[in-house]
N, C-alpha and C positions, 0 to 999 in steps of 0.2 A: 507494500501500500503506498500513497505516498502522504508522508509524514510531516512537507513542507515543500512549497513552490513558491519560487518569482520567477522574475526575468532572466536569471542568471542561474538561478540554482534550484536544483531539484531533488531532495533527499527523499529514498525510499527505503522502508522499514519492514524487514520480513518479522513473521510469524514468527522463527525461530528465533531465540534470545535476543529478538528486540534489536536484531542485526541491522546495522545502514550501511546503505551502498548511496554516495552521492555524484551526481551529476551535474557537471558546473559549465555553463557557456564561455567562455573566452574569446579575444578578437580575433586571435589565431588556431583556436585548437577548440577540444569536445574534453573533458578530463574525467575520468569515468572511477570512482573511489570503490574497491573492493565488489565488484559485483556478485552479490551473492541470492539467497541461498536455492529456494526449490525451485526446478527449473523454470515454472509456469512466474516468476520472482524474477529471476533471470531473463525471460521473456520479455516482460512487463518493462526492463530497463534496457535491454537493448533496442524495444521498438520504438522509448522515447527518445533513444539515442538517436535512431534511423532518421526519424521525423524532426529532430530539432538541428542536425549536422551539418545540411546541403555539402558545401567541398572540404571541409575543416577536416581535419586529421584526427584523427581519436585516439587520447593517450588514456592508459590504463596506469592506476595508482593505488601500489599496496602497502598500505600500511605495516603490514608485518607479514611473515608466512604461515599463522595459524589459518587450516585448512580452511574456515567458514568463510574465510575473507578470501582467498582463494580458488576456490570453488566454480568461478561463473570466468575466470581466465580466457579459456578456448572459445568461449562466447563469443568473441570479437577477433575473429582469427588476423583480421590487417591493422589491430592495432599497435601502438606501442606501449612497450611497461615501463616502468619508473619503480626503482624500491631503492632499498638500502643496501650496501656491500654487503652486510651482514646476511640478507634478504638472497643475495646472489650467490653465497657460499654454502648456505644453509648445511648443514651436514647430516640433514633427518629429511632430505623431501623424497624420497620414497617414501615412510614413513608420515608423511602429511599424504600423501597421495592415496595409500591406503587408507587412511580414514575416511577419505573423501567413500572410494571404494565400500566399503565396509559401511559405511552411513546409508550410501546408496540402496545397497545389498540387504540390508536392515530392513528398509521399508518401501522394497521395489519401486526404486524410483529407477527411472531411466532419463537418458540427457541426450541432448541432437547436438551434442561439441564432445571432443574428449578432452578427460581429464590429463590435464598435465600440468608439471611446477612450472610456475612463470618464467619464462627465458627474460633479462632485462634489457633492455637498449639504450635506458639513461641511468647510471649507478650512482647512486648518493653517498662519498665518500668523507666526505667532512659536516663538521659542524655548522650550520649557517651558509651551506651553500648552497646557491643562487642556479638556477637553467633559465636560461632565456628562449623561450620559442614565440618566434616573428615578434612583437612588440609585447609579447604577457611577460614578466618574471615572477618565477615561483619562488620561495626559500625553502628550505629543507632543516629539520634539526634531529639529529639524533636523538633518536626514544628510547633506548633501553633501560630494561627493567622488570617488566611487564614477560616481555621475550629480548633475547639481544639485538634483533633485526630492528625494532621499532623505528617508526621515522614520523614527525612532523610534520606538515606543510602548512605553510602560510604563504596566500595569495591578496595580495596587500591590494590590486585593482579591484577583487571581488572583497577584500573585508573578511574573508575566513580563515579561518583555523580549524584544520584537520588534526584531529586527536589519537585518530585509532583507540587502542583499548586505552584510554585515561580520558579521567574527566566526563565520565558516565553523569546522571542524575543521580542513579540508585546502584552502580555498580560498585561497594570498593577495592581495593588495589588487590590484583592476583598476581601475586609473586611468580612467578616460575624461572626468572633468569636469577636477579641479585637484587637486592635489599638495598644497598647503596647508590646501586645504578638508578633503582625506580627514586629513591629519595632524589636523588641529582634532578631524574627527568622533568619530576612535579615540581621542583625549583624552575628548571628552564622554563615550563607550561608558564609561571607567574611573569619569567621576565619578558616572556613573547608577549604577554596580553599587556606588558608596559610598554614594551615597545614597536608594537605592530596596530594598525588604527583594526584592529579585529573589531566586526560588528557580527559576526555570526560563528559560535562553535559548534563543531558536530563531533561529536564521537563518537564509537564504534561500535555501542551498543548503547539503547535508550534514546532520550531529547534530547533535541539541539537547542541552545536556547541562544536567543538574543540580547540578555539580559548580561551588561556588565558585571552588574553586583551577583547573580548567578554564577557566573565565571569564577570568582574569586573567592566564592560561597563554594564551588568545587574543587578548586586548589586546597583552602585548605582545608577541607573534611579531608584529601587524600593524604593531604600532611597530618591531620593531627593523628588521622586513626595509623599511621604507618609511624609516628614516636611516639604514641602510647602501647603499641605491638613491640615496640621496641622496649621501653621501657619494664613492659611487664614481661618479656624476654629475660632482660638480664635481673630482672628481681626474682622471677619464678615465681611471680604470682598468677597463681592458675585461675582467681574468681576475673581479675582485671581479665583475662588471655575469655574467658565464657564471655562474659560482656561482650566483649568485641567479634564474637563466634557469632552472637545475635544481632551483633548491626549489620550483618549483609541482607542483600533486600532478596528476595526470593529463596529463604533458605530452607536447603535443601542437604541432603547426601555429598551432593556435585560440591556447592559453597563451601560445604564443612572440610570436604575432604582441600577446597583450594585453601581455607584458613590452616588447617595443618602444615600443608606445604608452605604457605605464609612463617607458620612460626618456626618450622624445620631450617627453612634460608637464613630466618634471623638467626637464629644459636649458634649456625655452623660459622655467619659476618662476624658475628659479635659476641661470640661466647669459643670459639674455635669448636663449637663440635660436630664430629661426623654424621 
């Protein structure tokens, strides 16, 4: 379904995990972010791109390599792909593809395009790296923590900040890579809001926001959760850890597992526990 639309930006939201995919119409290109999930949803995104594209080139931006975010890659066979250097050298490409195939097999899903890991045409290697396509400048920031290959994208001409799996309205930090890196990435998000004319923030899961107050709230929410989790791990405060577990939205076995993974990574990084 369409969550938001104006004359430049259309945000699609899947019924699965409230995963977003964003189409941004720029002067020199059409940018499609993380096309996903179900075949009918990918087809809706593709139909929209076909309707607005004209003779512009199409680029796919992958915020990171989790399988739900790359699942629609080959539905756009003539598009050029953008992602981080860590995505290009992802050590578990086949595993991510197996997750897609496993999902499709479990739910009897058929796709009319092949399942492949993105091959990148533009590789982002440096923090603050700018890529200019025609007259359009895109600024990228490396965003590890959730995964090693995360990428923030800011397009000043569209006043949009594409955040990937950070800064959701309901999803608290899921640390699958590094707690220290996650903390630094959230600090970086705060700096982006200070240094760029952001009017629209798009997370990978959940609702967009056009409110600067809400953007800052999300930064503060993530920072607070991480700091309280760190202190609870360092002091061994089991009651505080339990309260933090209950803060996660859509509480389930999955969020409990993610919370436990957060604790394990914090223990490893701050207590040197394997």
